[in-house]
N, C-alpha and C positions, 0 to 999 in steps of 0.2 A: 706854793698855800693856793687854793680858790677860795672864790669871795663865800661861798658857802659852809666852808670848814674853818674861815676867820669869825664867822657870826657865828658859828655855834659854840666857840671858846670863848666867845664875847658875852654869849648868855648865861655859860656856865662859871664864867667870872661874879658875873652879876649875882646871881642865884646862890653861890657860895656865902658874895657879901651879904646877902638879904636874910639869910637863913639864923642866924641867932636872935633873932629880936620877936617881937609879938604882933606884929603884921610881916610875918614872912608868907604867910598863905596869899596874902594880896601881893605884895611882890610878884611870887612867883606866878601868878595867874598874868600882871601886868608882861612879865619876861616873857611869857608864852605868847603873848600877844604880839608882843615884838620882834618874834623870832618867825611867826604865820605872816607878818607884813614883809619880813626881809624876803620870805621865801618867795613870797607872790612875787616880789620887787626883782630879784633873782632870776624866776620863771620869764616873767614879761623882758627882761634885757636880753633872754636866750633867745625869746621871741622874735625880738627885734634885728637882734645879730643873723638869724636863721633867713628872714625877710631881707634884710641887707645883701647879705650876700646872693641871696638864689634871686632877687630880681634888680637890686641897682647897674649890674651892668650892663641886661637888657635894657633896661630903661635910662643912664646914660646914654646909649647906643642911639635908640629911639631919641632921646632929646638931641644931640646931635645933629642927628641927621634929618631932622624935623619929621619925624614920625609921627608924633603925636597921637602917642600910646602913653598914658600916666601908669603912674604907680597902681594905684586903684584898679585900673580894666587889669593890670597883670595878675593883680592878686583874685579880680574874678573872674580871669579864664584858669587859674588853678584852681581856683574851686568848683568851676563847672566841669573841671577834667581834658581840658582842651591844652593843646600841645603850643602852649604859649611861646616858646624860643622858636618855633617853625612859624607862628603866625606875624612874629617880630622880625623873622629875617627875612619873611616873604612882604611885608609890608615895607620895611626899608627897601627893597628890592625895587618897587613898585615906584616910592617916590621918587625914589633915585632916577627911574627910567621915565620921568613925570606922566605919570599914570596916577590917576584920581582915583582913589579906593578906601572907601572906609572900614577898620577895625571892625565893627560889628558884622560887614559883608563878609570879611575875610575869616572872621569864628562860626557864622551860619552854615557859611561853606563846609566849613570841617564838619560841623555837629552835623551834616546831611549825609556824611561820609564820602565826599566829593575828595578830589585830589587836588589841596591846595597847592602845594609845588607847581603841577604840571600847569594849572588853570594860570595860576602867576605869570610863569616862563610865558606861553600861547600870548597871554595878552599883553607882555612885554613887546615880543618878538613883531606880533601885527601892531603896536604902536611905532615901531622902529621901520617896520617896513611902508609906515603911512596909510595901513586897513584901517577900517572903524572895526573894533573888535570893543563895546562895553564888558565889564565885571559880567553883568547878569547873564549876558548872553553867552558868555564863554562858560560861566558855573552850570545852567541849563543844558549847554551842551556836554559839558564833564558828567552832567547827573544823568543824561540821556545813553550812557553809555561809549558815545563817541570817542574817538583820541581828539581832541581838541587841540594839540601843540602836533598834531600829523596834520590837522585840515591844515593849521596855518602855513607848515611849510609846502603845503599843495597848493593852497592858493598863491605862495610867492613863488614855489618852483613846480611847475606844470608836472603831473607824471603822466606815464605812458601806460595804457593798458592793453590786453591782448583780445582780439575779437574773431572767432570765439576764445573764452578762456579756456587753457591749455588743462587747467587745473580738473575740468568738468570733464575730461577724458575725449573734446573732441579737438581734431587740429585744424579743421578746415570746415567753411562755408557752403552747403551744396545747393546750387541754383542753375534754373535752365534757361535759354535762351528760346524766343519762339520758336526758332530755328531748330529745338528737340535737342541741341548738344548741353551737357551737363559742363557747368564751371565751378571750381573749387578756389575759392576764393579766402584769405586772413587779410584782416587790417586791423593797424593799430590806432588807438586811437589815443589823443591827445587831451584831458582836461584838467580844469583848474576850479579849486573848491570855491563856491559861494558861501562865507559864511553867513550872510542873512538869511540863507535856504538852507543850512545844514541840519535847524532844526525842525521835522518833520518832512526832509525832503526826502527824495528816492536814494538809492543806493547804485555803488559800480554796477552790480546783476541788472537794472534797470537800463542802465546806460549800454551795457552790451548785448541785450536782448534787444532794445531798440534798435541800433546800429546794424546789429544782425540782420532785423526786419527789413532795413530800408535797404541793405544791400542786395539782400535777394530779391527784393520788387525791383530794384534798379536792374539788376542784371535778368528779369524774367521778362521787364518792358522793352528789352534788347532784342532787336529783329535778328541778328545774327551774331553768334560767338566770337567771330573777326573785329566786328565793330568793338567790342569789348576789350577785347585782347590788344587791338590798335590804340585804345584811348580808356586806361583805367581811369583816368582822373575822372571820368563822367560819372562812377560810380559814386567819388567823395561829394561831388558838386549835387549831386542828385540826394544825398544824403543829407548833408548839412542843410540845406534849404528846405526841411521838414523838422525843424525846432526840436529837435530828440531829446534837449535838454531840458524842458518843461518838466514844472514841478519835480524838478532833480536836484540835490545840492551840489552839482557841478555844473560847468560851463566847458561847452565842449570847443576847443582851439582848432583841432586839425581833425582828419581822416585821412589816414594814408593806407592804399591799398600795398601792404606788404608782399605779398604773393599770390598770384593768380596763375593756373593750369586748367588745361582742357581734361575732359574726364568721358565718360561712356556717352553714348547718341541715346539719349531715354526716350526720344520721340521715335528713332527706329524701331528700337525696345519694342515701345507702346506700342505700333501697329504694329509689331509681329504679333503681340500679344492678343490684340486685337482680330487680325486675323485667322487666327486659331480660334478665339472664341466664336466667331461668324460663322468657320468652319463646323465647329461643333455642333452647336444651333441648326447648321441646314443637315446634318446628318441627322441629326433627332428630329426635323421636319420629314425627313424623307424618310425614315424610320416610319414614323407615323401614315404617312401616306401608303407604306408597302403594308401594314398592318389592315389599317382600313381597307385595301384593296384586300388583300385576305381572305378578310372577315366576309366583304361584300361576295367574294366570289364563292364561299361555304353557304353564304344565303342562297344564292342564286341554285347552287346545286342541291340543296335542300328543297326548293321551289319546284326544282324540275320534276324529283321524286314524289312530292306531291300530288303533280300534276299527271304523272303516270300512274299513281295511285288511283287517281279521279278517274283517269280512261279506261285503267282494268274492270274499275268500280261499273263503269259503265257498259264496258264490252260485256260483263257478267250479266248484266240486265236485258241485253240483246235474245237470247234464246227464251228468257221467261215470258218477253213482248209477245214472242213468236207463239208461243203455246197458246197467251192470252188470245192471240188473233185466231187462232184454231178454234180455240173453245166458243167463241163470240162468232166465226163464220165470217169474218171479216178478211180471213185470206183463206185460198184454195189449197189444193195439192200441185198445180200445175202451176200457180204462182209462187208455191214454194220452191219446187222443181227450178223455176226460171232466175228464183232470188239468187239459189245455190249454183246455176250456172254460170251468170254473172260475177260471181264471188271467184269461183274456181277459174273464168277469163281474165279476170281483175287480176288473181294472185298469178296467172301464169305469167300475163305481160308484164308484171312489177318483176318478175324472177329472170325474164328474158332481158327485161331491160338493166337490170343488175349485172347479169353475166356479162352483155354487151359491152358496158360501160368500162367493166373491169378489164376485158381483153383490151379496149381501147386505150386503157390507161398503165394495161403491162408495160414492162420495160424492153426494148428491143421490137415493138412493132412499130409499123409505118402507118400514118394516117390514110 
């Protein structure tokens, strides 16, 4: 039989005893008030029992572990829709590890959508390893999207990354020495996370890009590929002295050349390509000069024909001049015949000369 049933039977008995009187109505109202008070008391008792069984175990755990979480804080976290059980467990773990973190810090990180268990585990691991990682820094790293626990693990146990990254589809770095020989190299970079530079620091991709650039530069400055093959460590030393981990979230521990091999003779290939290009340029220049010479020849032929036309025109004016000379009396008949004789004699001499020259140059004749 419950408390509510007992109180109801008691109220019914009292109501039955007070019914046959003149003051029955008054007694009935008083009984109703008693029933209401009893119900409120029972409700308060039930709420107390709920609170007691919901929070008392966690409160006792926090009290025994000196986590300093009061019963009021637990009720407040429940009202603010905070996973108070998880907060209590993480606070106990932090206190037992010797890390000082307030309950409001844990609660605010939870309300900011942070991963409280992972952040607490990272802070505890860093504290045990002797690293300085305040709770606010760890919470900022977690809210920035970085894996704070993985960062602590990498800080304690350095990891190795390949350069270049095989996931990008490239297996080797291509570099050319001064002698023109191509070298294919692959490096392994050992890095350690710097927790104080994790927020705002560059990621692994920056490290891979900088190391790749340094390797290409070191190989390019070598005079001969044999020098690099004989001492691959010179590449590592040259790259390490360039402070490639500046403004990044990592510290480069070492750079090791894992593989190096000889590729093509890029210098000879480039020289052959340059010679072919020079040949094409020379051919183009020769073709240009030939076209200019052909054009000049055509111009001279046209000029010769033009001069011949002028000669023919001048010869056509000779009879007209002779006629005018007859008309004006400047030329007599004897003068004209003498001129014709001279012309005939000249023509005969030219014919004889041409025939004599042709017979002398004929094949089979002795001079």
